[in-house]
N, C-alpha and C positions, 0 to 999 in steps of 0.2 A: 423320719415328717418334723417341716417345720413349720414353727409357732404363728407362721403367716397362711398355711395350708389347714384349712378342713378335717378333723379328723372323718374317716371315709365313713357314709350312713350305715351300710352295712354291718361295721366291726362289729370283730365279738357279738355276733346276734344267734349263730347257727347255738342254737339250743343244748346239741347232742355233745357238740365240744368245749362248754359251757360247761356241761356236766361233767366231760373228762378231766378239768382244770381243774371243778372243785373239786373231785373225788379224789384228785390227786393232795389237794391242801390237806381234806381230811384226814389221807391217809400219812400225809409226816406228821401230821398232829398227833397221830393216835401211834406213830411208830415212837412220840419223844417220851411213850408212859412203855415201851418194853422194856425197855432196860431189867426192872422188874419181874418178867417173865420166861427173861432167857438174857442168861449175862452176858452180851455179845453187843459191839458198838453201836447201838440203834441208832445211837447220835447221828453218824454218818449217816443215814437213814432220812434222817427227822429233818438232818438242815438243809441238804441233796434235793431234796422231792421237794419242799416250800421254793426255796429260794433260784438252787439254777434249773431244774426239772421246769415247773409251772412260773416260777419270773423270769428267771431267761426266756421262755417261752414267749410270755406276754407281751417284754420288750421287746422281741424282734418282731412280735407283729404288728406293733406298734411304730415299733420303725417303720415297715415297708408297708404301711399304710393302706392295706386294698384289702376289697370286702371277703376272702378267706384267705386262712392261710398258704401261701407258698410250698413248694414243694421244698426248699432251702426251713423253713421253719420244720415243720413236722417231722424235716431230718435230724434235725437239732433239738427235737422232743425228744423221738426212737431213742438219739447215743446220748442223748443227756440221761436219761434212763437204764440203759444198761452203764454207762460210766457212772452213776451213782452204787447199783447194783454189785458192781467188780468191785468199786471201791470199798466197800460194806463185805463182802465176802473176800477184800485182799488182797484182789488177782489186784497184783500193781504192774506186770507191765501189759497185759492190757488197757489197764484204769489209765497208764502214760500216757499208750497211744491215741484212745479214746477224746482226752483231753489236748491233747493236742491235736487233734483232730478237729475236736467243736469248737478252738480256741479260732484256725483257718474262715473253720465257717460264717462264725461272729462277725469275721474280719470280713467278709467277703460281702457279709451285707449289711455292714458298719457305711464300709467305703459304695455302695450304691446308694444312700443318702447324705452322707458327711466326706468332709475332704479326706484324704490316707494319712496323711501330716494333717494331726489335731490342732490349725494354725487358730480357727476361730473358738478357740478354748482362750487366744489369749486376743481378742476381740470386742473390744469394749464396745462396736456397736452392733454383735449380736446380744439376740436374745436370750436371757439366763434361763429362759423356759426350753433355747434352744442346747443351751449350753450346756445342763442339765443331763439332756436326757442322750448329748453326744456320749457326754461324762460316762454315762452309766452301761453304757453298748461298750464303751472304751477297754473299761474297768471291767465286762465282763469276761473279755478278750485275751486282756493281758492276768486277769485269774487262774482263767485255765491255762494259759503259758507259763505262769508260774509254778502253779499247782505242780505239772508237767515237770519242772525240774526240782517241786518238793519231792515228789516221788521219785526220782529218779534218784537223787541224793540220799531221801533219808533210807531207802530202801537197796540201794545197789553202790555208787561215789563216795558217798559220804568226802564231797568236799567241801561244805559245810559246814562245823561241830554244834553251828545250837542247838539247841535240848529243843526249843520252839518252832525252829521252822519243821515242823510236822503234817502233813495231813490233818491233825488232831488240833492242830494250834489254824492250819489256816481253812482251810475247809470255810470258817467264819465270814475269810473274804469275800463270797458269793453272798454275804445278807450286804454287802456294798452296792451296785447295781440295782438291787433291788430298792435300793433308800433312796439310790439316787432317783431313779424315775419317780418313786414318789415325790420328790422336791418340786422335778419341773411337771409334775401335776402340779402342784397345791399352788407353784408361783403362774399354772396357766391362768390362775381365776383371783390375782393382784390386779389394780386398777389400773388400768393402761395412760391417765390421765395425773400420770405424777413428776412432781418435778426431778429434773437432771441431777442433782444431788442426790437423791431417795434412788432413782438407777444406780446410782453409782454405789450406795448401800447397797445394790442386788448383787450386784457386782462379788463389793466385796466377801457377804455372804457365799457366795460359791464358791471364791476361792478360800476364804476361811475352814470351811466344813471340808475340799477334797483336799488340799494340802495337809493339815489337820489329821485326818485319819490314817492320810497315808504316814505322817510323820509318827501317828499315835501306834501304826504295826508296828514299823520299822522298831519301835523302844520295847514294845513288846519282845521280838524279835532277837533285842540285843541286850533281854533284863535290865532295862537303865527304868527305876523303876518315879527316883522325882521327878524326871521330866516327862515319863506317862502320867503323872498323877497332873502336871501342870501341862498336857495338854487336853486333856479328859476336862479338868478345866474350862482349858478356853475353849472345847467344845458345846458344854452346855452351857457357857454363858450366852455362846451365838447360836443355839439354838432357840434358848431364852428368847434374845431378840428378834428371830424370825417368826417365834410365835408372835411378839408384839405385834412385829408386821405384817403379818398375815392376818390378824382380830381387824386393825386397826382399815387395812386400807384391802385383804381379798372384798370381791361385790358378793353380796347379796346374796344364792343362789344356795340352794337343800345339798348342794356338794360343799357348800362349805363349813356347814357343823359337821359332816363326818372327816374332811382336812382336819377343822379345829380340833377334835378329838383325836387325831392320829398326834399331833402334834402335842398333842396332855401326853400323850403314850409315851413320844419322843423325849419332851422332856425329864422324864419321871427314869429313862432311858439315863442319860446323863445323870443324874440324880445317881443312883444305882450303882453306875458307871465308877462313879469317882469314890463311893461308900466302899464297892470290894474292891478294891486298888487300897483304902486306907484299911481294910482290916487285913488284910494280906498281910499288913505290921504285928498285928496280934494274934498269935497262934489259936488261943484260945478258941475267942472270939471267932475268929476265921474255920474251926472245927466242926464250932456250933450253927453258923450261919451264912458261913461262903459256899454253901452248895446252892441252899435258898436265895441268897440275896444274886448266884449268879444265875437259876432258871427265872426267877422274876425279870431279872435286865432281856434272857434270850426271848422270854413270852411278848412281854414288853414290843422289845423291838421288830418282834419278827412276822407275833399276829396280830400288834393291834398299830405301832406305824408302819408297816411296808403293809400288810394287808390292807390300807385303809386305802390306798395310791393305786393298789390292784383291783381293789371289788370296784376303785372308780370309774379305773381305767375300762374294766369288765364290762361295767353298764355307762358306758360314756352315749350311746345313742338312745338310753331308754329315759334318763331326766327330762323335764322333774318326774320324782318318782310318788306316789298315791301310797304312802304311810309314813306313818309317828318315828319322824327319826330321831327324838329323843329317847320313847322308848330302845328304839332296836342299838344307839348308840349306846346308853344303859345296860342291853343287856351283854354287847360288845363288851362293856367293864368288865363283869359280873365274872367272864367266862374266863380272860388274859389275868385279870387282876388278884382272882382270889380259885377260882373252880381248876384253871391248870397247874398253879405250884403246888396245889395243893396234891394233885395228883402224879402230881413229879414222885410220891415215897406210899399212896394209899391206891391201891390197883382199885377200891369201890369209889373214889372218888376220881380216879383218871377215867371209870366208867363215864359218869354222869358227866365230866369237863365234854367226854368226845358226846355225848349225846347233844351236850346243850350248844356245844358248838358246832352242828351241822342243824339245829335248832336256829343258830343268830342267821347264817347262810339261809335257811330256811327265809328266816323274816327280812333278809333283807332284799331276794330276789324276788320273794312272794309281789313286793310292791309293783304295780305294774305301772305303764305310762297316763300322767294325767292328761296328758293332749288326745294321748287315744282314749280312751274314759270318755275325755266331754263327746267324743268324738261318733261313741259307741248312742 
């Protein structure tokens, strides 16, 4: 969907569809604590269900911009769920075939809205909103194709010997498409009457984020610690500048508050990311604090920043909402920054975090459309 188009008036208004996708997010959130009950790699389900299944489905529905999800979108949802379970159960042959099939399906959807050769990403006259959207869909398909290679390489042929080129490391790459669609949503609320220089700045933001994250991932694979620290620092300062840009130039609507909250989550993600890299050089401190810091980083990124964009998309046609925005945002911060990290090591806190996460979603979706309320 192009930024000069209006999101369909019936987009994601189906109540049952909303309940299913939110239930998927809650299930993903709860699987983040499941390792305490059963020593299995539930982290894969935790990441896949949120980023690939729920996030990928929302991205594709937004791309097609129809009143109801198409058969293609539902096919993606079903296959991605099977893929998540297959990867969790270590059925890697099935997972590899599903990963490749899903990549092809995403490409079919992408080519219906964007050019096959993504030349528009290099066109400075194309809106950054469209660029982030296109990059999100393109990264989703590329992530699935690369995951196919990673599965085959790691479990069969061993073409590339790098120890970080595994599914346990690479599945985190599925968070990037969701982050990019959130960027697209955020930039859609930037004022249009800005100077050519500020328009250029937006383009620089786009390329710094995309190239920076890709290079950062390569440095992880090749275990280049100093370079990884430099790129992480550049990304942190870029995110900080984007936050300032949006704070000053974002239009004054209710969505801005939720997205500003998301941007603050992202700023803290940058801080925790840099600290985690530094901590790796101090074995004793890393043993004591590394896991907690990585957990905080993960929750800030997924359920803080990325979820802010996804929730705005799901409720796009409901705004403005009759709710106390600051109260809901404060509740969001309580769950993600305090309860969720504590729940990673304590089952009682895990149960409390899961309950309050559901309560946060209830508070956000309880607010009805203000205009509808006036009409009543």
